[in-house]
VMD Tcl script that builds the backbone (N, CA, C; Angstrom):
set m [mol new atoms 288]
animate dup $m
set s [atomselect $m all]
$s set {name element resname resid chain x y z} {
  {N N UNK 1 A -22.215 1.608 -9.017}
  {CA C UNK 1 A -21.034 0.586 -8.791}
  {C C UNK 1 A -21.050 -0.252 -8.301}
  {N N UNK 2 A -19.981 -1.306 -9.157}
  {CA C UNK 2 A -19.885 -2.611 -9.304}
  {C C UNK 2 A -18.993 -3.005 -7.916}
  {N N UNK 3 A -19.601 -4.268 -7.340}
  {CA C UNK 3 A -19.134 -4.568 -6.391}
  {C C UNK 3 A -18.817 -5.945 -6.570}
  {N N UNK 4 A -17.342 -6.447 -6.474}
  {CA C UNK 4 A -16.542 -7.489 -6.638}
  {C C UNK 4 A -16.848 -8.707 -5.108}
  {N N UNK 5 A -17.183 -10.334 -5.512}
  {CA C UNK 5 A -16.915 -11.034 -4.631}
  {C C UNK 5 A -15.518 -11.408 -4.224}
  {N N UNK 6 A -14.860 -11.033 -3.112}
  {CA C UNK 6 A -13.567 -11.829 -2.628}
  {C C UNK 6 A -13.683 -12.940 -2.170}
  {N N UNK 7 A -12.295 -13.436 -2.261}
  {CA C UNK 7 A -12.175 -14.832 -1.566}
  {C C UNK 7 A -12.686 -15.408 0.022}
  {N N UNK 8 A -12.427 -13.833 0.618}
  {CA C UNK 8 A -12.824 -14.092 2.472}
  {C C UNK 8 A -14.269 -13.750 2.102}
  {N N UNK 9 A -15.338 -14.005 1.109}
  {CA C UNK 9 A -16.500 -13.591 1.243}
  {C C UNK 9 A -17.278 -12.237 1.283}
  {N N UNK 10 A -16.338 -11.339 1.025}
  {CA C UNK 10 A -16.427 -9.710 1.439}
  {C C UNK 10 A -17.089 -9.586 0.048}
  {N N UNK 11 A -17.651 -8.230 -0.102}
  {CA C UNK 11 A -17.774 -7.172 -1.670}
  {C C UNK 11 A -17.247 -6.319 -1.353}
  {N N UNK 12 A -16.375 -6.030 -2.560}
  {CA C UNK 12 A -16.100 -4.424 -2.553}
  {C C UNK 12 A -15.827 -3.902 -3.552}
  {N N UNK 13 A -16.274 -2.653 -4.296}
  {CA C UNK 13 A -15.948 -1.589 -4.603}
  {C C UNK 13 A -14.971 -2.099 -6.276}
  {N N UNK 14 A -15.588 -2.425 -7.042}
  {CA C UNK 14 A -14.897 -2.819 -8.106}
  {C C UNK 14 A -13.252 -1.925 -8.142}
  {N N UNK 15 A -13.720 -0.584 -7.906}
  {CA C UNK 15 A -12.158 0.385 -8.601}
  {C C UNK 15 A -11.631 0.459 -7.139}
  {N N UNK 16 A -11.994 -0.051 -5.883}
  {CA C UNK 16 A -11.382 0.143 -4.756}
  {C C UNK 16 A -10.249 -1.217 -4.796}
  {N N UNK 17 A -10.890 -2.211 -5.658}
  {CA C UNK 17 A -10.285 -3.307 -5.698}
  {C C UNK 17 A -8.964 -3.539 -6.642}
  {N N UNK 18 A -8.969 -2.489 -7.486}
  {CA C UNK 18 A -8.520 -2.241 -8.510}
  {C C UNK 18 A -7.257 -1.724 -8.275}
  {N N UNK 19 A -7.909 -0.384 -7.793}
  {CA C UNK 19 A -6.470 0.296 -7.309}
  {C C UNK 19 A -5.881 0.169 -5.688}
  {N N UNK 20 A -6.205 -0.719 -5.140}
  {CA C UNK 20 A -5.557 -1.438 -3.910}
  {C C UNK 20 A -4.566 -2.432 -4.914}
  {N N UNK 21 A -4.843 -3.389 -5.362}
  {CA C UNK 21 A -3.476 -4.399 -5.782}
  {C C UNK 21 A -3.060 -3.516 -6.744}
  {N N UNK 22 A -3.433 -2.446 -7.636}
  {CA C UNK 22 A -2.399 -2.012 -8.293}
  {C C UNK 22 A -1.069 -1.384 -7.208}
  {N N UNK 23 A -1.518 -0.854 -5.775}
  {CA C UNK 23 A -0.814 -0.388 -4.809}
  {C C UNK 23 A -0.051 -1.531 -4.016}
  {N N UNK 24 A -0.512 -2.880 -4.323}
  {CA C UNK 24 A -0.071 -3.786 -3.121}
  {C C UNK 24 A 1.036 -4.375 -4.689}
  {N N UNK 25 A 1.149 -4.375 -5.664}
  {CA C UNK 25 A 1.950 -4.994 -7.116}
  {C C UNK 25 A 2.802 -3.884 -6.614}
  {N N UNK 26 A 2.945 -2.610 -6.497}
  {CA C UNK 26 A 4.232 -1.689 -6.067}
  {C C UNK 26 A 4.620 -1.804 -5.157}
  {N N UNK 27 A 4.187 -2.000 -4.184}
  {CA C UNK 27 A 4.793 -2.344 -2.451}
  {C C UNK 27 A 5.469 -3.787 -3.078}
  {N N UNK 28 A 5.094 -4.722 -3.679}
  {CA C UNK 28 A 5.693 -5.991 -3.436}
  {C C UNK 28 A 7.279 -6.024 -4.447}
  {N N UNK 29 A 7.191 -5.154 -5.299}
  {CA C UNK 29 A 8.271 -4.878 -6.079}
  {C C UNK 29 A 9.541 -3.910 -5.679}
  {N N UNK 30 A 8.641 -2.777 -4.765}
  {CA C UNK 30 A 9.557 -1.673 -4.141}
  {C C UNK 30 A 9.800 -1.804 -3.037}
  {N N UNK 31 A 8.980 -1.871 -2.047}
  {CA C UNK 31 A 8.891 -1.834 -0.940}
  {C C UNK 31 A 8.582 -3.186 0.031}
  {N N UNK 32 A 9.275 -4.383 -0.218}
  {CA C UNK 32 A 8.435 -5.814 0.375}
  {C C UNK 32 A 8.384 -5.740 1.766}
  {N N UNK 33 A 9.044 -5.157 2.261}
  {CA C UNK 33 A 8.923 -4.597 4.105}
  {C C UNK 33 A 7.537 -4.259 4.325}
  {N N UNK 34 A 7.435 -3.393 3.588}
  {CA C UNK 34 A 5.935 -2.667 3.623}
  {C C UNK 34 A 4.772 -3.388 3.433}
  {N N UNK 35 A 4.888 -4.039 2.266}
  {CA C UNK 35 A 4.245 -5.041 1.736}
  {C C UNK 35 A 4.116 -6.141 2.961}
  {N N UNK 36 A 5.342 -6.727 3.433}
  {CA C UNK 36 A 5.288 -7.570 4.838}
  {C C UNK 36 A 4.623 -7.191 6.042}
  {N N UNK 37 A 4.598 -5.768 6.246}
  {CA C UNK 37 A 3.984 -5.069 7.158}
  {C C UNK 37 A 2.940 -4.799 7.225}
  {N N UNK 38 A 2.511 -4.798 6.221}
  {CA C UNK 38 A 0.957 -4.720 5.559}
  {C C UNK 38 A 0.080 -5.712 6.276}
  {N N UNK 39 A 0.351 -6.693 5.700}
  {CA C UNK 39 A -0.187 -7.802 5.633}
  {C C UNK 39 A -0.307 -8.377 6.903}
  {N N UNK 40 A 0.866 -8.383 7.612}
  {CA C UNK 40 A 1.078 -8.743 9.245}
  {C C UNK 40 A -0.339 -8.331 9.993}
  {N N UNK 41 A -0.288 -6.493 9.486}
  {CA C UNK 41 A -1.623 -5.707 10.418}
  {C C UNK 41 A -2.563 -6.199 9.902}
  {N N UNK 42 A -3.005 -6.822 8.457}
  {CA C UNK 42 A -4.239 -7.083 8.350}
  {C C UNK 42 A -4.495 -8.406 8.734}
  {N N UNK 43 A -3.508 -9.402 9.309}
  {CA C UNK 43 A -3.784 -10.514 9.517}
  {C C UNK 43 A -4.081 -10.454 11.166}
  {N N UNK 44 A -3.519 -9.564 11.764}
  {CA C UNK 44 A -3.575 -9.235 13.256}
  {C C UNK 44 A -3.030 -7.584 13.569}
  {N N UNK 45 A -4.390 -7.026 13.770}
  {CA C UNK 45 A -4.787 -5.793 14.620}
  {C C UNK 45 A -3.412 -5.251 15.552}
  {N N UNK 46 A -3.263 -6.416 16.121}
  {CA C UNK 46 A -2.186 -6.158 17.704}
  {C C UNK 46 A -0.777 -5.968 17.066}
  {N N UNK 47 A -0.590 -6.193 15.532}
  {CA C UNK 47 A 0.883 -5.852 14.933}
  {C C UNK 47 A 1.413 -4.803 14.955}
  {N N UNK 48 A 2.545 -4.367 15.914}
  {CA C UNK 48 A 3.144 -3.143 15.474}
  {C C UNK 48 A 3.544 -2.955 14.123}
  {N N UNK 49 A 3.606 -1.998 13.659}
  {CA C UNK 49 A 4.566 -1.409 12.329}
  {C C UNK 49 A 6.142 -1.534 12.370}
  {N N UNK 50 A 6.902 -1.602 11.816}
  {CA C UNK 50 A 8.349 -1.629 11.628}
  {C C UNK 50 A 8.802 -0.471 11.195}
  {N N UNK 51 A 9.488 0.539 11.815}
  {CA C UNK 51 A 10.177 2.100 11.140}
  {C C UNK 51 A 9.386 2.493 10.707}
  {N N UNK 52 A 9.520 2.905 9.558}
  {CA C UNK 52 A 8.712 4.132 8.825}
  {C C UNK 52 A 7.523 3.181 7.681}
  {N N UNK 53 A 7.214 2.254 7.585}
  {CA C UNK 53 A 6.455 1.730 7.075}
  {C C UNK 53 A 5.087 2.313 7.435}
  {N N UNK 54 A 4.773 2.346 8.306}
  {CA C UNK 54 A 3.312 3.031 8.718}
  {C C UNK 54 A 3.195 4.425 7.589}
  {N N UNK 55 A 4.195 5.385 7.679}
  {CA C UNK 55 A 4.144 6.545 6.900}
  {C C UNK 55 A 4.171 5.589 5.822}
  {N N UNK 56 A 5.051 4.923 5.182}
  {CA C UNK 56 A 5.202 4.496 3.472}
  {C C UNK 56 A 3.578 4.575 3.487}
  {N N UNK 57 A 2.574 3.394 4.090}
  {CA C UNK 57 A 1.623 3.164 3.788}
  {C C UNK 57 A 0.621 4.088 3.982}
  {N N UNK 58 A 0.548 4.975 5.101}
  {CA C UNK 58 A -0.249 6.486 5.000}
  {C C UNK 58 A -0.509 7.260 3.593}
  {N N UNK 59 A 1.033 7.326 3.174}
  {CA C UNK 59 A 1.295 7.819 1.656}
  {C C UNK 59 A 0.379 7.385 0.521}
  {N N UNK 60 A 0.246 5.790 0.916}
  {CA C UNK 60 A -0.362 5.371 -0.355}
  {C C UNK 60 A -1.836 5.163 -0.108}
  {N N UNK 61 A -2.140 5.557 0.715}
  {CA C UNK 61 A -3.767 5.249 1.399}
  {C C UNK 61 A -4.097 4.116 1.648}
  {N N UNK 62 A -2.984 3.399 1.976}
  {CA C UNK 62 A -3.734 1.607 2.465}
  {C C UNK 62 A -3.740 1.650 4.234}
  {N N UNK 63 A -3.452 3.090 4.786}
  {CA C UNK 63 A -3.373 2.775 6.146}
  {C C UNK 63 A -3.690 4.114 6.852}
  {N N UNK 64 A -4.405 4.482 7.554}
  {CA C UNK 64 A -5.145 5.367 8.350}
  {C C UNK 64 A -4.157 6.235 9.388}
  {N N UNK 65 A -4.565 7.497 9.695}
  {CA C UNK 65 A -3.728 7.693 11.000}
  {C C UNK 65 A -4.111 7.147 11.902}
  {N N UNK 66 A -3.151 6.723 12.811}
  {CA C UNK 66 A -2.670 5.841 13.778}
  {C C UNK 66 A -3.006 4.463 13.638}
  {N N UNK 67 A -2.575 4.429 12.282}
  {CA C UNK 67 A -2.149 2.745 12.194}
  {C C UNK 67 A -3.852 1.686 11.854}
  {N N UNK 68 A -4.853 2.888 11.810}
  {CA C UNK 68 A -5.653 1.373 11.677}
  {C C UNK 68 A -6.057 1.395 9.831}
  {N N UNK 69 A -6.442 0.429 9.975}
  {CA C UNK 69 A -6.509 0.004 8.278}
  {C C UNK 69 A -8.072 -0.312 8.014}
  {N N UNK 70 A -8.456 0.559 7.256}
  {CA C UNK 70 A -9.861 0.323 6.673}
  {C C UNK 70 A -10.055 -1.129 6.156}
  {N N UNK 71 A -11.405 -1.641 6.604}
  {CA C UNK 71 A -11.997 -2.592 6.664}
  {C C UNK 71 A -11.913 -3.450 5.171}
  {N N UNK 72 A -12.360 -2.502 4.184}
  {CA C UNK 72 A -12.260 -3.029 2.766}
  {C C UNK 72 A -10.844 -3.503 2.461}
  {N N UNK 73 A -10.044 -1.974 2.760}
  {CA C UNK 73 A -8.620 -2.429 2.411}
  {C C UNK 73 A -8.123 -3.761 3.342}
  {N N UNK 74 A -8.347 -4.163 4.440}
  {CA C UNK 74 A -8.097 -5.375 5.067}
  {C C UNK 74 A -8.614 -6.576 4.367}
  {N N UNK 75 A -10.163 -6.420 3.624}
  {CA C UNK 75 A -10.733 -7.530 2.970}
  {C C UNK 75 A -9.794 -7.832 2.071}
  {N N UNK 76 A -9.353 -6.845 1.249}
  {CA C UNK 76 A -8.675 -7.389 -0.163}
  {C C UNK 76 A -7.245 -7.830 0.254}
  {N N UNK 77 A -6.712 -7.017 1.008}
  {CA C UNK 77 A -4.877 -7.635 1.307}
  {C C UNK 77 A -5.168 -9.087 1.809}
  {N N UNK 78 A -6.754 -9.416 2.680}
  {CA C UNK 78 A -6.236 -10.907 3.445}
  {C C UNK 78 A -7.071 -11.695 2.087}
  {N N UNK 79 A -7.520 -11.186 1.116}
  {CA C UNK 79 A -8.009 -12.093 -0.255}
  {C C UNK 79 A -7.249 -12.233 -1.243}
  {N N UNK 80 A -5.798 -11.513 -1.235}
  {CA C UNK 80 A -4.800 -11.564 -2.395}
  {C C UNK 80 A -3.315 -12.148 -2.136}
  {N N UNK 81 A -3.362 -11.848 -0.801}
  {CA C UNK 81 A -1.737 -12.046 -0.204}
  {C C UNK 81 A -2.253 -13.671 0.899}
  {N N UNK 82 A -1.254 -14.378 -0.022}
  {CA C UNK 82 A -0.826 -16.238 0.350}
  {C C UNK 82 A 0.468 -16.084 0.660}
  {N N UNK 83 A 0.345 -16.788 1.865}
  {CA C UNK 83 A 1.652 -17.621 2.329}
  {C C UNK 83 A 2.185 -16.953 3.651}
  {N N UNK 84 A 3.120 -17.215 4.256}
  {CA C UNK 84 A 3.362 -16.861 5.697}
  {C C UNK 84 A 4.732 -16.404 5.830}
  {N N UNK 85 A 5.259 -15.573 6.979}
  {CA C UNK 85 A 6.614 -14.949 6.839}
  {C C UNK 85 A 6.817 -13.966 5.827}
  {N N UNK 86 A 8.064 -14.338 5.092}
  {CA C UNK 86 A 8.777 -13.632 4.214}
  {C C UNK 86 A 8.621 -13.800 3.156}
  {N N UNK 87 A 7.815 -15.384 3.067}
  {CA C UNK 87 A 7.207 -16.299 2.060}
  {C C UNK 87 A 5.684 -15.358 1.277}
  {N N UNK 88 A 5.489 -14.720 1.272}
  {CA C UNK 88 A 4.329 -14.103 1.200}
  {C C UNK 88 A 4.252 -14.253 -0.603}
  {N N UNK 89 A 2.554 -13.876 -1.300}
  {CA C UNK 89 A 3.204 -13.906 -2.839}
  {C C UNK 89 A 1.498 -13.554 -2.935}
  {N N UNK 90 A 1.462 -12.553 -4.228}
  {CA C UNK 90 A 0.112 -11.512 -4.337}
  {C C UNK 90 A -0.751 -12.266 -5.556}
  {N N UNK 91 A -2.076 -12.844 -5.427}
  {CA C UNK 91 A -2.811 -13.346 -6.380}
  {C C UNK 91 A -3.931 -12.519 -6.495}
  {N N UNK 92 A -4.956 -13.104 -7.871}
  {CA C UNK 92 A -6.214 -12.330 -7.579}
  {C C UNK 92 A -7.049 -12.632 -6.352}
  {N N UNK 93 A -7.718 -11.526 -5.938}
  {CA C UNK 93 A -8.533 -11.797 -4.305}
  {C C UNK 93 A -9.697 -11.986 -4.977}
  {N N UNK 94 A -10.039 -12.107 -6.121}
  {CA C UNK 94 A -11.931 -12.866 -6.507}
  {C C UNK 94 A -11.506 -14.217 -6.383}
  {N N UNK 95 A -13.315 -14.104 -5.626}
  {CA C UNK 95 A -14.212 -15.615 -5.804}
  {C C UNK 95 A -13.858 -15.849 -7.066}
  {N N UNK 96 A -13.541 -17.205 -7.688}
  {CA C UNK 96 A -13.839 -17.583 -8.609}
  {C C UNK 96 A -15.323 -19.053 -9.106}
}
mol reanalyze $m
mol bondsrecalc $m
mol representation Tube
mol addrep $m
């Protein structure tokens, strides 16, 4: 299993980084509210999901039951999402 070094200093399996980034790109394009909610939850664990976004994110396997986010997903989101508020963008999570 190949590990990739992320911007936040963590190392995550390449297949997980690739699949998570695909899901994040889809969210940003098709469900920006869920993208925002996931980002906020990854940045602040006390953040409460809005509406049905938790279920949407569970369907994509980005959030576990009970609203928990796996450490690896959190690392990828924190490394890939930049900006604040509604001005979020997605870039490569890899450390160069």
